[in-house]
MIPAZA-286397 format. One record per atom (N, C-alpha, C): x, y, z. Coordinates in steps of 0.1 Angstrom, whole numbers, padded with zeros to 4 digits, always signed. Example, Ala and Ser with C-alpha at 12.3 -4.5 7.8 and 13.67 -1.06 7.14 Angstrom:
2
+0132-0057+0078+0123-0045+0078+0132-0033+0078+0128-0022+0071+0137-0011+0071+0129+0000+0079
//
This chain:
312
+0810+1483-0990+0820+1494-0991+0826+1497-0977+0817+1497-0967+0822+1501-0953+0832+1491-0948+0829+1478-0951+0839+1467-0947+0852+1469-0954+0852+1473-0967+0864+1475-0975+0872+1487-0969+0865+1498-0966+0871+1509-0960+0878+1506-0947+0872+1498-0939+0878+1495-0926+0891+1486-0928+0890+1477-0938+0902+1469-0941+0914+1478-0946+0911+1488-0953+0921+1497-0958+0928+1504-0947+0921+1507-0937+0926+1516-0926+0934+1508-0915+0931+1495-0914+0935+1487-0902+0950+1487-0901+0958+1484-0911+0973+1483-0909+0979+1497-0907+0975+1507-0914+0981+1520-0913+0977+1526-0899+0967+1522-0893+0963+1527-0880+0972+1524-0869+0980+1513-0870+0990+1509-0860+1001+1520-0859+1004+1524-0847+1014+1534-0845+1027+1532-0852+1032+1519-0852+1045+1517-0858+1045+1518-0873+1034+1514-0879+1032+1516-0894+1030+1530-0898+1022+1537-0890+1019+1551-0893+1032+1559-0892+1039+1557-0882+1052+1565-0880+1062+1561-0891+1062+1549-0895+1071+1544-0905+1068+1550-0919+1055+1551-0922+1051+1558-0935+1056+1572-0935+1053+1579-0924+1057+1593-0924+1072+1595-0924+1079+1587-0916+1094+1588-0917+1100+1585-0930+1094+1574-0936+1099+1570-0949+1096+1579-0961+1085+1585-0961+1081+1594-0972+1084+1608-0970+1083+1613-0958+1086+1628-0955+1100+1630-0951+1107+1621-0944+1120+1624-0939+1131+1614-0944+1128+1608-0955+1138+1599-0962+1143+1588-0953+1135+1584-0944+1138+1572-0935+1144+1577-0922+1147+1589-0920+1152+1594-0907+1141+1592-0897+1145+1587-0885+1135+1583-0875+1131+1596-0867+1124+1605-0873+1119+1617-0867+1107+1615-0858+1098+1607-0864+1085+1604-0857+1086+1591-0850+1083+1591-0837+1083+1578-0829+1069+1573-0827+1068+1560-0826+1055+1554-0824+1049+1559-0811+1057+1561-0801+1052+1565-0788+1047+1579-0787+1051+1587-0797+1047+1601-0798+1033+1603-0804+1027+1593-0808+1014+1594-0816+1002+1591-0807+0992+1598-0809+0979+1595-0803+0968+1596-0813+0958+1589-0812+0947+1589-0822+0939+1602-0821+0936+1607-0833+0928+1619-0835+0914+1616-0841+0905+1625-0840+0892+1623-0846+0894+1622-0862+0888+1613-0868+0890+1611-0882+0879+1618-0891+0868+1622-0884+0857+1628-0892+0854+1642-0888+0848+1649-0898+0844+1663-0895+0830+1665-0903+0824+1676-0900+0811+1679-0906+0811+1691-0915+0803+1690-0926+0802+1702-0934+0787+1702-0939+0783+1714-0943+0769+1716-0946+0767+1722-0960+0760+1716-0969+0757+1722-0982+0745+1731-0980+0745+1742-0987+0735+1753-0986+0721+1747-0988+0713+1750-0978+0699+1745-0978+0697+1730-0976+0708+1723-0972+0707+1709-0971+0712+1705-0957+0711+1692-0954+0715+1688-0940+0730+1686-0939+0734+1684-0927+0748+1683-0924+0754+1670-0930+0766+1670-0935+0772+1658-0940+0785+1655-0933+0789+1643-0932+0801+1639-0925+0812+1635-0935+0824+1640-0934+0835+1636-0942+0845+1629-0933+0851+1618-0937+0860+1611-0929+0873+1607-0936+0883+1610-0929+0897+1606-0933+0899+1591-0931+0910+1586-0937+0913+1572-0934+0919+1570-0921+0930+1577-0918+0938+1576-0906+0942+1590-0901+0940+1593-0889+0944+1606-0884+0950+1605-0870+0962+1611-0868+0968+1610-0855+0975+1623-0851+0976+1626-0838+0984+1637-0833+0998+1633-0830+1007+1642-0833+1021+1639-0830+1026+1649-0821+1031+1645-0809+1037+1654-0799+1052+1651-0799+1060+1661-0804+1075+1659-0805+1081+1660-0792+1095+1659-0792+1102+1658-0779+1101+1672-0772+1098+1682-0779+1097+1695-0772+1083+1698-0767+1074+1688-0769+1061+1689-0765+1052+1697-0774+1057+1700-0786+1048+1707-0795+1039+1698-0803+1027+1702-0804+1017+1693-0810+1016+1694-0825+1017+1684-0832+1017+1684-0846+1006+1674-0851+0997+1679-0860+0986+1670-0865+0991+1665-0879+0992+1651-0880+0996+1645-0892+0985+1636-0896+0979+1637-0908+0968+1629-0912+0971+1623-0926+0968+1610-0927+0971+1603-0940+0958+1599-0946+0956+1602-0959+0945+1598-0967+0950+1587-0977+0945+1575-0976+0950+1565-0985+0941+1564-0997+0946+1567-1008+0937+1567-1020+0938+1554-1028+0950+1550-1032+0951+1539-1042+0945+1526-1037+0943+1525-1024+0937+1513-1018+0923+1511-1023+0916+1523-1025+0903+1522-1030+0902+1520-1045+0912+1526-1052+0911+1525-1067+0925+1524-1072+0929+1511-1075+0943+1509-1078+0946+1513-1093+0936+1513-1102+0940+1515-1116+0936+1528-1121+0930+1537-1114+0927+1550-1118+0929+1560-1107+0928+1573-1110+0931+1583-1100+0918+1591-1097+0918+1598-1086+0906+1606-1083+0910+1621-1086+0905+1626-1097+0908+1639-1102+0904+1650-1092+0895+1647-1083+0890+1656-1073+0897+1656-1060+0908+1648-1059+0915+1646-1046+0920+1660-1041+0924+1669-1048+0928+1682-1042+0916+1689-1035+0904+1688-1041+0892+1693-1034+0889+1686-1021+0891+1673-1021+0889+1665-1009+0899+1669-0998+0911+1670-1002+0922+1673-0992+0920+1686-0986+0917+1696-0995+0915+1710-0989+0903+1710-0980+0893+1701-0982+0881+1700-0973+0885+1694-0960+0893+1683-0961+0898+1677-0948+0907+1687-0940+0916+1693-0947+0926+1702-0940+0918+1714-0935+0909+1720-0943+0902+1732-0938+0894+1729-0926+0887+1717-0925+0880+1713-0914+0888+1712-0901+0901+1707-0903+0910+1706-0892+0914+1720-0887+0917+1729-0896+0921+1742-0892+0909+1749-0886+0897+1747-0891+0885+1753-0885+0884+1749-0871+0886+1737-0868+0885+1731-0854+0895+1738-0845+0906+1743-0850+0916+1750-0841+0911+1763-0836+0900+1769-0842+0895+1781-0837+0888+1780-0824+0884+1767-0821+0878+1764-0808+0887+1761-0797+0900+1761-0800+0910+1757-0789+0922+1767-0790+0930+1768-0780+0941+1777-0780+0953+1772-0788+0952+1759-0792+0963+1753-0799+0963+1757-0814+0974+1759-0820+0976+1761-0834+0987+1752-0839+0983+1743-0848+0993+1733-0852+0991+1731-0867+1002+1727-0874+1000+1724-0889+0993+1711-0892+0987+1711-0903+0980+1699-0908+0987+1694-0920+0991+1681-0921+0997+1676-0932+0990+1663-0937+0986+1663-0949+0979+1651-0955+0988+1645-0965+0990+1632-0964+0997+1624-0974+0987+1615-0982+0988+1615-0995+0980+1607-1003+0989+1595-1008+0985+1583-1005+0993+1572-1009+0985+1565-1021+0992+1563-1032+0986+1558-1044+0993+1545-1048+0985+1534-1049+0991+1521-1052+0988+1516-1066+0982+1525-1074+0978+1521-1088+0989+1516-1097+0985+1508-1107+0995+1504-1117+0999+1515-1126+0988+1522-1130+0991+1533-1140+0995+1546-1132+1003+1555-1139+1007+1567-1132+0995+1576-1129+0996+1583-1118+0985+1592-1114+0983+1603-1125+0971+1607-1127+0968+1617-1137+0974+1631-1134+0970+1641-1142+0976+1654-1141+0970+1663-1130+0958+1659-1125+0951+1667-1115+0957+1665-1101+0966+1675-1098+0972+1674-1084+0970+1687-1076+0965+1697-1082+0963+1710-1076+0949+1716-1079+0945+1725-1071+0932+1732-1073+0932+1739-1087+0944+1745-1091+0945+1751-1104+0943+1741-1115+0946+1728-1113+0944+1718-1123+0930+1715-1126+0922+1717-1116+0908+1713-1116+0898+1724-1119+0901+1736-1114+0891+1747-1114+0895+1756-1126+0885+1760-1134+0887+1770-1145+0887+1784-1139+0898+1791-1140+0900+1804-1134+0903+1815-1144+0894+1825-1145+0897+1836-1154+0910+1843-1151+0917+1846-1161+0931+1852-1159+0930+1864-1150+0919+1872-1151+0919+1885-1143+0919+1882-1128+0913+1871-1124+0913+1869-1109+0923+1858-1105+0930+1852-1114+0940+1841-1111+0950+1845-1100+0955+1858-1101+0965+1862-1090+0959+1862-1076+0946+1862-1075+0940+1863-1062+0934+1849-1057+0935+1839-1065+0931+1826-1061+0942+1818-1055+0940+1813-1043+0950+1805-1037+0950+1790-1042+0961+1786-1046+0962+1772-1051+0964+1762-1039+0962+1750-1041+0963+1740-1031+0967+1727-1037+0978+1721-1033+0983+1709-1039+0982+1697-1029+0982+1685-1035+0982+1673-1027+0996+1668-1026+1000+1662-1014+1012+1655-1012+1010+1641-1017+1013+1638-1029+1010+1625-1036+1023+1617-1036+1021+1604-1032+1032+1594-1033+1027+1582-1040+1033+1580-1052+1030+1568-1060+1039+1557-1055+1033+1548-1047+1042+1538-1040+1049+1529-1050+1042+1524-1060+1048+1515-1070+1059+1522-1078+1059+1535-1078+1069+1542-1086+1080+1549-1078+1081+1545-1065+1092+1549-1057+1104+1542-1062+1116+1548-1061+1128+1541-1065+1131+1529-1056+1137+1519-1061+1140+1507-1052+1148+1510-1040+1156+1521-1041+1164+1525-1029+1155+1530-1018+1143+1534-1021+1133+1539-1011+1129+1528-1002+1130+1515-1006+1125+1504-0998+1132+1504-0984+1145+1508-0985+1153+1508-0972+1149+1518-0962+1140+1528-0967+1136+1538-0957+1126+1533-0947+1120+1522-0951+1109+1516-0942+1114+1505-0934+1108+1503-0922+1112+1493-0913+1100+1485-0907+1088+1489-0909+1076+1482-0904+1071+1473-0914+1059+1468-0912+1052+1460-0922+1050+1467-0935+1050+1480-0935+1048+1488-0947+1060+1486-0957+1071+1482-0952+1083+1479-0960+1080+1467-0969+1072+1458-0964+1069+1446-0972+1059+1450-0983+1050+1459-0980+1040+1464-0990+1047+1472-1001+1056+1481-0997+1064+1489-1006+1072+1480-1015+1079+1471-1009+1088+1462-1016+1081+1454-1027+1069+1449-1023+1061+1441-1033+1057+1450-1045+1051+1462-1043+1046+1470-1054+1057+1476-1062+1068+1480-1056+1079+1486-1063+1086+1476-1072+1089+1464-1067+1097+1454-1074+1087+1447-1084+1075+1445-1081+1065+1439-1090+1063+1448-1103+1063+1461-1101+1062+1469-1113+1074+1468-1122+1086+1468-1116+1098+1467-1124+1100+1453-1130+1095+1443-1123+1097+1429-1127+1085+1421-1123+1076+1418-1132+1063+1411-1129+1066+1397-1123+1078+1391-1126+1081+1378-1121+1089+1378-1108+1090+1390-1102+1098+1391-1090+1092+1383-1078+1101+1376-1071+1098+1369-1059+1107+1373-1048+1102+1377-1036+1110+1382-1025+1119+1370-1020+1131+1374-1016+1140+1364-1011+1144+1367-0996+1140+1379-0992+1143+1383-0978+1131+1379-0969+1132+1369-0960+1121+1365-0952+1118+1374-0940+1116+1387-0943+1113+1396-0932+1099+1393-0926+1099+1391-0913+1086+1387-0907+1077+1399-0905+1064+1396-0906+1053+1405-0904+1051+1407-0889+1047+1418-0885+1042+1420-0871+1027+1419-0870+1020+1424-0880+1006+1424-0881+1001+1415-0892+1001+1402-0890+0999+1393-0901+0985+1394-0908+0974+1393-0900+0961+1394-0905+0958+1407-0913+0963+1418-0907+0960+1431-0913+0968+1432-0926+0980+1426-0927+0988+1426-0939+0981+1419-0950+0976+1407-0947+0969+1399-0957+0956+1405-0962+0949+1411-0953+0937+1418-0957+0940+1430-0966+0950+1438-0962+0954+1449-0970+0959+1445-0984+0967+1434-0985+0972+1429-0998+0960+1424-1006+0950+1419-1000+0938+1415-1008+0931+1427-1014+0930+1438-1007+0924+1450-1012+0932+1456-1023+0945+1457-1021+0954+1463-1030+0956+1456-1043+0956+1442-1042+0958+1434-1054+0945+1428-1060+0934+1429-1053+0922+1423-1057+0923+1408-1058+0933+1402-1051+0935+1388-1051+0931+1382-1038+0919+1376-1037+0914+1371-1024+0921+1359-1019+0931+1354-1026+0939+1343-1021+0948+1347-1009+0951+1360-1008+0959+1365-0997+0950+1364-0984+0938+1369-0985+0929+1369-0973+0925+1355-0970+0925+1346-0980+0921+1332-0977+0932+1325-0969+0944+1330-0967+0954+1324-0959+0952+1326-0944+0943+1336-0941+0940+1338-0927+0933+1326-0921+0939+1321-0910+0933+1309-0904+0935+1296-0912+0944+1297-0922+0946+1285-0930+0951+1273-0922+0946+1261-0926+0949+1249-0918+0964+1247-0917+0972+1252-0927+0986+1249-0927+0994+1257-0918+0987+1266-0910+0994+1274-0900+0996+1288-0906+0998+1298-0898+0999+1312-0902+1012+1315-0909+1011+1323-0919+1024+1327-0926+1030+1338-0918+1043+1340-0920+1050+1351-0912+1058+1360-0921+1059+1357-0934+1066+1367-0943+1061+1365-0957+1065+1374-0966+1060+1374-0979+1064+1362-0987+1076+1357-0984+1080+1345-0991+1070+1333-0989+1066+1331-0977+1057+1321-0973+1043+1324-0979+1039+1337-0979+1027+1341-0984+1025+1338-0999+1036+1342-1007+1035+1339-1021+1035+1324-1025+1043+1317-1017+1043+1302-1018+1029+1297-1016+1022+1301-1006+1009+1296-1003+0999+1301-1014+1000+1314-1017+0991+1319-1028+0992+1312-1041+1005+1309-1045+1007+1301-1057+1002+1287-1056+1004+1281-1044+0998+1268-1042+0983+1267-1043+0977+1278-1037+0962+1278-1039+0958+1281-1053+0966+1289-1060+0963+1291-1074+0964+1279-1082+0975+1270-1080+0976+1258-1087+0965+1248-1084+0961+1248-1071+0950+1239-1068+0937+1243-1074+0935+1256-1074+0923+1262-1080+0923+1259-1095+0935+1260-1101+0936+1257-1115+0933+1243-1119+0938+1234-1110+0936+1220-1112+0921+1217-1111+0914+1222-1101+0900+1220-1099+0892+1225-1110+0896+1238-1115+0889+1243-1126+0891+1235-1139+0903+1229-1140+0906+1221-1151+0898+1208-1151+0897+1202-1139+0888+1190-1138+0874+1193-1141+0869+1204-1135+0855+1208-1138+0853+1211-1153+0863+1218-1159+0862+1220-1173+0862+1208-1181+0870+1198-1177+0871+1185-1184+0858+1178-1183+0851+1178-1171+0838+1172-1170+0828+1179-1178+0828+1192-1179+0819+1199-1187+0821+1196-1202+0834+1196-1206+0837+1193-1220+0832+1179-1224+0833+1169-1214+0829+1156-1216+0813+1156-1218+0806+1163-1210+0792+1164-1211+0788+1171-1224+0795+1181-1228+0792+1188-1240+0795+1179-1252+0806+1172-1251+0809+1163-1262+0798+1152-1264+0793+1147-1252+0783+1137-1253+0770+1143-1259+0767+1155-1255+0755+1162-1261+0757+1164-1276+0769+1168-1280+0771+1170-1294+0770+1157-1302+0776+1146-1296+0775+1133-1303+0760+1129-1304+0753+1131-1293+0739+1127-1293+0731+1135-1304+0734+1148-1305+0727+1156-1315+0730+1151-1329+0743+1148-1331+0748+1143-1345+0741+1130-1348+0740+1121-1338+0734+1108-1340+0719+1109-1344+0713+1119-1337+0698+1121-1339+0696+1126-1353+0705+1135-1358+0703+1140-1372+0705+1129-1382+0714+1120-1379+0717+1109-1389+0705+1100-1389+0699+1097-1378+0687+1088-1378+0676+1094-1385+0674+1107-1383+0663+1114-1390+0665+1114-1405+0677+1117-1409+0679+1117-1423+0677+1103-1429+0681+1092-1422+0680+1079-1427+0665+1076-1429+0656+1080-1419+0642+1078-1421+0636+1085-1432+0641+1098-1435+0636+1106-1446+0640+1099-1459+0652+1094-1460+0657+1088-1473+0648+1076-1476+0646+1068-1466+0638+1056-1467+0623+1059-1472+0618+1069-1465+0604+1073-1469+0603+1078-1483+0612+1086-1488+0612+1091-1501+0614+1079-1511+0622+1070-1508+0625+1059-1517+0612+1050-1518+0605+1048-1507+0593+1040-1507+0581+1047-1513+0580+1059-1511+0568+1067-1516+0570+1070-1531+0581+1075-1535+0583+1079-1549+0590+1069-1557+0594+1058-1552+0601+1047-1559+0614+1052-1564+0621+1061-1556+0634+1066-1560+0645+1057-1556+0656+1059-1563+0668+1052-1558+0673+1060-1546+0683+1053-1539+0689+1060-1527+0695+1073-1531+0702+1073-1543+0709+1085-1548+0699+1096-1551+0688+1092-1557+0678+1102-1561+0672+1108-1548+0669+1100-1539+0663+1104-1526+0672+1114-1519+0685+1111-1518+0694+1120-1511+0695+1133-1519+0695+1133-1532+0695+1145-1540+0683+1154-1537+0671+1148-1536+0659+1155-1534+0660+1162-1520+0665+1154-1510+0666+1159-1496+0678+1169-1494+0686+1170-1505+0697+1179-1505+0708+1176-1494+0710+1163-1493+0721+1159-1484+0734+1161-1490+0743+1168-1483+0756+1171-1489+0763+1159-1495+0770+1161-1506+0776+1150-1514+0786+1143-1506+0794+1150-1497+0804+1143-1489+0799+1135-1478+0786+1136-1475+0779+1128-1465+0772+1116-1471+0769+1117-1483+0760+1106-1490+0766+1092-1489+0779+1090-1491+0785+1077-1490+0781+1070-1476+0781+1078-1466+0778+1072-1452+0764+1066-1452+0754+1073-1458+0741+1068-1458+0739+1056-1467+0746+1057-1479+0746+1046-1488+0751+1033-1482+0762+1034-1474+0767+1023-1467+0757+1017-1457+0750+1025-1450+0740+1020-1441+0728+1014-1448+0724+1019-1459+0713+1014-1466+0716+1000-1472+0729+0998-1476+0733+0986-1482+0736+0975-1472+0739+0979-1459+0742+0969-1449+0730+0962-1444
//
């Protein structure tokens, strides 16, 4: 699990990708956030359950953003769908309020006061469920509902973004978004734009986690040379798939041959046993071949076969 978590975070941790995600999702592609304005922030915080020891909670990626005016802004991204592509986490609002609360709590120790923004990226095939706010999760008596503060998550379902959204991205994340958006609308889609990756290994590892197809990761260090864009990736992936299919077909053929031989051997053994039984009954009881087969209850449609062998 730890190795998988690290794989999920690697690509998004790059400044150019992080900035591109924020610009593309929050600012409609406007280049508000610059890679050079980002610095890494602590990704973990501590909390304590009553009567129990301290626990650590960790975000996926966390960075500080210092804008042109020198104002410090804390932007944190929690990647969800990478962990669970086909279902959603109904408790995500509780997790997010825990992350954000810990960040605001830390501000009490410093003179700085800055906003905390969490983005939840979901790559699942199915639509996210209905649980997107605290009110969706917690049962609240009507009498106190006006006094309970709600909290929502900033959820982005990547595969369900409009195709026009692809143009908002300019980093390697554009390739990820393009793949999931177009694949959902057209399962047979193949990219035609050979946009080069900047972070090849991280892209392939992330695609492995998101698609659960280990052929992507298998391309890393491939003898044929490194791929540089999604067109080459899919060509190699399909080639590996065809080779795997041929190998499985050959193995299946060999197994079928062995199974067929075993079946033929079993059938031959049954016939020999029956022949011996027929002969024994005929010799012991002085029965005809027909009478012996009737006593042994040999099916009528198989009897001619044994009669032919007895007469030869």
